[in-house]
C-alpha positions in Angstrom: 0.0 0.0 0.0 1.2 3.5 -0.9 0.2 6.7 0.8 1.1 10.3 0.2 1.7 12.6 3.2 1.2 16.2 2.3 2.6 18.9 4.6 1.1 22.4 4.5 2.3 23.9 7.8 0.6 24.3 11.1 1.5 23.5 14.7 1.9 19.7 14.1 5.0 20.4 11.8 7.1 22.1 14.4 10.0 21.0 16.4 11.7 22.6 19.4 15.3 23.6 19.2 17.6 23.3 22.2 17.1 27.0 22.7 13.4 26.5 22.9 12.4 28.0 19.6 9.8 26.4 17.4 10.5 25.9 13.7 9.0 23.7 10.9 10.6 20.3 10.6 12.2 18.8 7.6 10.3 15.9 6.2 13.5 13.9 6.1 13.2 13.8 9.9 9.6 12.5 10.1 10.6 9.0 10.9 13.0 10.3 13.6 10.2 12.3 15.2 7.6 9.5 14.8 9.5 6.2 14.6 6.3 4.3 15.1 5.5 4.9 11.4 8.2 2.3 10.6 5.8 -0.3 12.1 3.0 0.4 9.6 2.9 -1.9 6.6 2.7 1.0 4.2 5.0 2.9 1.8 4.7 6.5 2.9 6.0 9.2 0.6 6.0 12.9 1.5 5.5 16.2 -0.3 5.5 19.8 0.9 2.7 21.7 -0.7 4.4 25.1 -0.3 6.6 26.9 2.2 5.1 26.0 5.6 2.2 28.3 6.5 0.3 29.2 9.6 -3.2 28.0 8.6 -4.6 31.5 9.3 -2.8 32.5 6.1 -4.5 29.8 4.0 -6.8 31.1 1.3 -8.7 29.9 -1.7 -5.6 29.9 -3.9 -4.0 27.4 -1.6 -7.1 25.1 -1.8 -6.8 25.1 -5.6 -3.1 24.2 -5.4 -3.8 21.5 -2.9 -6.6 20.1 -5.0 -4.2 20.0 -8.0 -1.7 18.0 -5.9 -4.2 15.5 -4.9 -5.8 15.2 -8.3 -2.4 14.8 -10.1 -1.4 12.0 -7.7 -4.7 10.2 -7.4 -3.8 7.2 -9.5 -0.3 6.8 -7.9 -1.5 6.4 -4.3 -4.0 4.5 -2.2 -4.7 7.3 0.2 -3.7 10.7 1.3 -3.0 12.4 4.7 -2.7 16.2 4.9 -0.9 17.9 7.8 -2.6 21.2 8.3 -3.0 23.9 10.9 -6.2 23.7 13.0 -7.5 27.2 12.5 -8.7 26.8 9.0 -8.6 23.0 8.7 -12.4 22.8 8.5 -12.5 25.3 5.6 -9.9 23.4 3.7 -11.6 20.0 4.2 -14.9 21.5 3.1 -13.4 23.1 0.0 -11.7 19.9 -1.0 -14.9 17.9 -0.7 -16.5 20.0 -3.4 -13.5 20.4 -5.7 -12.6 16.7 -5.6 -16.2 15.3 -5.7 -16.3 11.5 -5.7 -12.5 11.2 -5.3 -13.2 7.7 -3.9 -10.0 7.5 -1.9 -9.3 8.6 1.6 -8.2 12.2 2.1 -7.6 12.7 5.8 -6.6 16.0 7.3 -5.0 16.2 10.7 -2.9 18.4 12.9 -2.3 19.0 16.5 -2.7 21.5 19.3 1.0 21.0 20.4 4.0 20.8 18.1 5.1 17.3 17.3 8.5 17.9 18.8 7.0 18.7 22.3 6.8 16.1 24.9 3.0 16.0 25.4 2.2 16.6 21.7 -1.1 15.1 20.4 0.5 15.2 17.0 2.0 11.7 17.1 -1.2 9.9 17.7 -3.2 12.1 15.3 -0.7 11.4 12.6 -0.3 7.6 13.2 -4.0 7.0 13.4 -4.8 9.2 10.4 -2.4 7.0 8.4 -4.0 3.8 9.8 -7.5 5.1 8.8 -6.3 5.9 5.3 -5.0 2.3 5.1 -8.2 0.8 6.3 -9.6 -1.7 3.8 -12.7 -3.9 3.3 -12.4 -7.6 2.5 -12.2 -6.8 -1.2 -9.2 -4.5 -0.5 -11.1 -1.3 -1.4 -10.9 1.7 0.9 -13.4 2.0 3.7 -13.0 5.8 3.9 -13.7 7.3 0.4 -14.1 10.9 1.3 -12.5 14.0 2.7 -12.3 13.6 6.5 -10.7 15.3 9.5 -9.1 13.1 12.3 -8.5 14.7 15.7 -8.3 13.3 19.2 -9.8 9.9 18.7 -12.5 10.8 16.3 -12.8 10.9 12.5 -15.3 13.4 11.1 -16.7 14.1 7.7 -14.6 17.0 6.4 -17.5 19.3 5.4 -19.4 18.6 8.7 -16.8 19.7 11.2 -15.7 22.9 12.8 -13.1 24.0 15.3 -14.7 24.2 18.7 -11.7 24.9 21.0 -8.3 26.6 20.8 -7.1 24.9 24.0 -8.6 21.4 24.3 -7.0 18.4 22.5 -10.6 17.6 21.5 -10.6 20.7 19.2 -13.2 19.7 16.6 -16.9 18.8 16.7 -19.5 17.7 14.2 -22.8 19.0 15.5 -25.2 17.7 12.9 -23.6 14.5 11.6 -22.3 11.4 13.4 -18.6 10.7 13.6 -17.2 8.4 11.0 -14.9 6.6 13.4 -14.2 6.3 17.2 -10.7 5.4 18.1 -9.7 3.8 21.4 -8.1 0.4 22.0 -9.8 -0.5 18.7 -10.6 1.6 15.6 -14.3 1.4 15.2 -15.4 2.8 11.8 -19.1 3.6 11.5 -19.4 2.3 8.0 -23.1 3.2 7.8 -22.1 6.9 8.1 -19.3 6.9 5.6 -19.8 8.3 2.1 -20.3 5.8 -0.8 -19.6 7.7 -4.0 -21.9 6.5 -6.8 -21.0 8.9 -9.6 -17.8 9.3 -11.6 -15.0 11.4 -10.2 -14.3 14.9 -11.4 -12.0 17.6 -10.3 -13.5 21.1 -10.6 -11.3 23.5 -8.6 -12.4 27.0 -9.7 -13.4 29.2 -6.7 -14.9 32.6 -6.5 -14.1 34.2 -3.1 -16.6 37.1 -3.6 -18.7 36.1 -0.6 -19.6 38.3 2.3 -21.0 37.5 5.8 -23.5 39.8 7.5 -23.8 38.7 11.1 -26.9 39.9 12.7 -26.8 41.4 16.2 -29.3 43.4 18.3 -29.0 47.0 17.1 -27.7 46.3 13.6 -28.4 49.2 11.3 -29.2 49.8 7.7 -26.0 51.6 6.8 -23.6 48.8 7.6 -26.0 46.2 6.1 -26.5 48.1 2.9 -22.7 48.7 2.5 -22.0 45.0 2.7 -24.9 43.6 0.8 -25.1 46.1 -2.1 -21.9 48.1 -2.2 -19.2 45.5 -1.5 -19.6 43.9 -5.0 -20.1 40.5 -3.5 -21.8 37.8 -5.6 -23.2 36.1 -2.5 -24.0 37.2 1.0 -24.5 34.9 3.9 -26.9 36.2 6.5 -25.7 34.9 9.8 -29.1 34.7 11.5 -30.5 33.9 15.0 -31.7 30.5 16.2 -33.4 28.5 13.4 -32.8 31.2 10.9 -34.7 34.2 12.3 -34.2 37.9 11.6 -35.5 41.0 13.4 -38.5 42.9 12.1 -36.5 45.8 10.5 -38.5 48.0 8.1 -35.6 48.4 5.8 -34.5 44.7 5.5 -37.2 43.5 3.0 -36.4 46.2 0.5 -32.6 45.6 1.0 -33.0 41.9 0.2 -35.3 42.6 -2.8 -32.7 45.0 -4.2 -30.0 42.4 -3.8 -32.1 39.8 -5.5 -32.7 42.1 -8.4 -29.0 42.7 -8.8 -28.3 38.9 -8.9 -26.7 38.7 -5.4 -27.3 35.3 -3.9 -28.6 35.6 -0.3 -28.1 32.6 2.0 -29.5 32.1 5.5 -27.1 30.4 7.9 -27.7 30.1 11.6 -25.4 31.4 14.3 -26.3 28.2 16.2 -23.8 25.4 15.3 -26.3 22.7 16.2 -29.7 22.3 14.5 -29.3 24.7 11.6 -31.9 26.7 9.7 -35.6 26.0 9.4 -37.0 29.0 7.7 -40.7 28.2 8.0 -40.6 27.8 11.7 -41.3 31.3 12.9 -43.2 34.4 11.6 -39.9 36.4 12.0 -38.4 34.4 9.2 -41.2 35.1 6.7 -39.2 38.1 5.4 -36.6 35.6 4.2 -39.0 33.2 2.6 -40.6 36.0 0.6 -37.2 37.4 -0.5 -35.8 34.4 -2.3 -33.3 33.7 0.5 -31.7 30.2 0.4 -31.5 28.1 3.5 -28.2 26.6 4.5 -30.0 24.0 6.4 -27.8 22.1 8.8 -24.5 22.9 7.0 -21.6 24.3 8.9 -20.6 27.9 8.2 -17.4 26.6 6.7 -19.2 24.3 4.3 -21.7 27.1 3.4 -18.9 29.5 2.6 -16.8 27.0 0.5 -19.8 25.5 -1.3 -20.8 29.0 -2.3 -17.3 29.9 -3.5 -17.3 26.7 -5.5 -20.6 27.2 -7.2 -19.8 30.8 -8.0 -16.4 29.8 -9.3 -18.2 27.6 -11.9 -20.5 30.3 -13.1 -23.6 29.2 -11.2 -26.1 32.0 -10.7 -29.8 32.3 -10.2 -31.8 29.1 -10.7 -28.7 27.0 -11.3 -27.1 28.2 -8.1 -30.3 27.7 -6.2 -30.8 24.1 -7.3 -27.2 23.0 -6.6 -26.9 24.9 -3.3 -30.0 23.2 -2.0 -28.8 19.8 -3.1 -26.5 17.5 -1.1 -23.4 17.4 -3.3 -20.8 15.8 -1.0 -22.6 14.8 2.2 -22.5 18.3 3.5 -26.2 18.7 4.3 -29.3 16.8 5.3 -32.1 17.1 2.8 
């Protein structure tokens, strides 16, 4: 079996010098830092995607380059593990799930809260188990995991269903609206009934349009700032970050603002500030404004998936009805219909 380990940067790829400074490690030293990898019955090759980056510096151009690396190496490897910083890992995982639809091989992102060269680092276990999960095979030798996933602290999550919940806990990620794909303890228990089973042919479409804005509602929000973002920022899509199950306040200027945006071809999306549960626009009278203004519901998608899915659809020229139909569809396991 042959796996490709892709390094992008982040905390996991740091080692501590005798002086106490942290710096990115050289991939030639991976086996020295994690000698347990020698015990895995797998040929592991490595590649550095770019000069190591703090994940807060990752943007859509890096996602495109990463998708190219994975696509170009798809036929040469049985699986892929990506070392990535935790701050934007959920965004990267979500973006890859749309750009590499039906990839049909494991793409597992992982990282750590402490550098791999630090004594109590969680990076070793995260790396080793990510590789084991990428190696997991059925009786017919086909991969069990056939999707983009995130592994962190004993749990494997669907990549477009996860978000970073803590900057301090080792249990840094959570999947509020979809079950975990695997629980790892003494044994690795993969919940096969929750894994993605691609049924269509693979394609790589990695164009992205980042002209997306987020208008987060808060008590006291005014028309001036809302109009500036929705109509004057030249965004092709605006995500309304709403209350509860997708509710908005009764503001006399909001309906006309949404109507103007719709007339200009701006896609408006309703995404809840609540991580668990998601949007249910028909639930309350206060959401009637959105139902009557052609606002799309993000359902139970994470904000990360909502943003990257929107970028992906816009990047492929989807507007109006075409955007609406695809956004409301479940393309890569990102939403419950």
